[in-house]
C-alpha positions in Angstrom: 0.7 3.6 0.7 0.4 5.9 -1.9 0.5 9.8 -1.8 -2.3 11.5 -3.1 -1.8 13.6 -5.9 -4.6 15.6 -4.9 -5.6 15.2 -2.0 -9.2 14.8 -0.8 -10.5 18.2 1.4 -12.4 17.3 4.4 -14.0 20.5 6.2 -11.6 20.5 9.8 -14.9 21.3 12.0 -18.6 21.2 11.3 -19.2 24.8 9.7 -15.9 26.0 9.2 -14.1 27.0 5.9 -11.0 25.0 7.1 -10.3 22.1 5.3 -8.3 19.1 6.6 -6.3 17.8 3.2 -6.5 13.8 3.3 -3.1 12.7 1.5 -2.6 9.2 2.3 -3.8 6.4 1.1 -3.4 2.9 2.1 -4.5 -0.8 2.1 -4.8 -3.1 4.8 -6.5 -6.0 6.2 -5.9 -7.4 3.0 -7.4 -10.4 1.9 -6.5 -12.9 -1.1 -7.8 -16.1 -1.8 -5.3 -17.9 -3.8 -7.8 -20.7 -5.2 -10.5 -18.0 -6.1 -8.2 -15.4 -7.3 -10.3 -12.4 -5.5 -8.4 -9.9 -3.6 -10.1 -7.4 -0.9 -9.1 -5.3 2.4 -9.8 -2.2 3.9 -8.8 1.2 2.4 -7.2 3.7 4.9 -7.3 8.1 4.0 -5.1 10.2 6.5 -4.0 13.5 6.3 -0.1 13.6 7.0 -0.5 17.5 7.5 -3.0 16.6 10.6 -1.7 13.7 12.3 -4.6 13.5 14.7 -7.4 13.7 12.5 -9.4 10.9 12.6 -8.7 8.2 9.7 -11.6 7.9 6.5 -12.1 4.1 5.8 -13.6 2.4 2.9 -12.8 -1.4 1.2 -12.3 -2.8 -1.8 -12.9 -5.6 -3.6 -11.5 -7.7 -6.7 -13.5 -10.7 -7.6 -12.7 -13.2 -9.3 -14.3 -12.5 -12.7 -12.0 -9.2 -12.7 -14.0 -6.8 -11.6 -12.2 -3.6 -9.6 -14.4 -1.9 -6.6 -13.7 0.9 -4.1 -16.4 2.3 -1.5 -15.0 4.8 0.6 -18.9 5.9 2.1 -17.9 9.2 4.2 -16.8 10.8 0.6 -19.3 9.4 -1.6 -16.5 7.8 -3.6 -17.9 4.7 -5.3 -15.8 3.1 -8.4 -16.4 0.5 -10.0 -14.5 -1.4 -12.9 -13.7 -4.1 -14.5 -10.3 -5.0 -15.4 -8.8 -5.8 -18.8 -7.5 -9.1 -19.4 -4.0 -8.0 -19.0 -4.9 -6.4 -15.8 -6.0 -9.1 -14.3 -3.4 -11.4 -15.1 -1.4 -8.8 -13.0 -3.6 -8.8 -10.2 -3.6 -12.7 -10.6 0.4 -12.8 -11.0 0.3 -10.4 -7.2 -1.6 -12.9 -5.7 0.4 -15.3 -6.6 4.0 -13.9 -5.8 2.8 -12.7 -2.4 1.6 -16.3 -1.3 4.7 -18.0 -2.3 6.3 -15.5 -0.9 5.0 -16.0 2.7 4.8 -20.0 2.3 8.6 -19.2 1.4 8.7 -17.0 4.6 7.2 -19.9 7.2 9.3 -22.5 6.1 12.2 -20.6 6.4 11.8 -19.4 9.5 11.4 -23.6 9.6 7.4 -22.8 11.8 6.7 -25.5 8.9 9.6 -28.1 8.0 9.1 -28.6 4.0 10.1 -27.1 0.9 8.3 -24.5 -1.0 6.8 -24.5 -4.4 5.1 -22.7 -7.3 1.4 -23.1 -7.3 -1.8 -24.8 -5.4 
């Protein structure tokens, strides 16, 4: 979870001057492909001061070419950015580390009997 430095303010009710500040940015239902080196998932914005406020949802994707897109339609946010070579290498490392960690966990719990080694 990321606590936003500048929360997104949304009107609390239609026609009202009162706003709800959505200050928590959460990535969820993350899917990564260790072969293609892609990552995608959902984004949730929540309001910590107003826990009953409906979450705002969107999606993110990092494709194999290192293009990151973030879309949160309810707030008219659409962000597209091409990652630098260093940033793409870092994302590839995160994918590999997550894969290795999950494999080690499965082997450690004896869900899969074998020895985990890095790589595909």
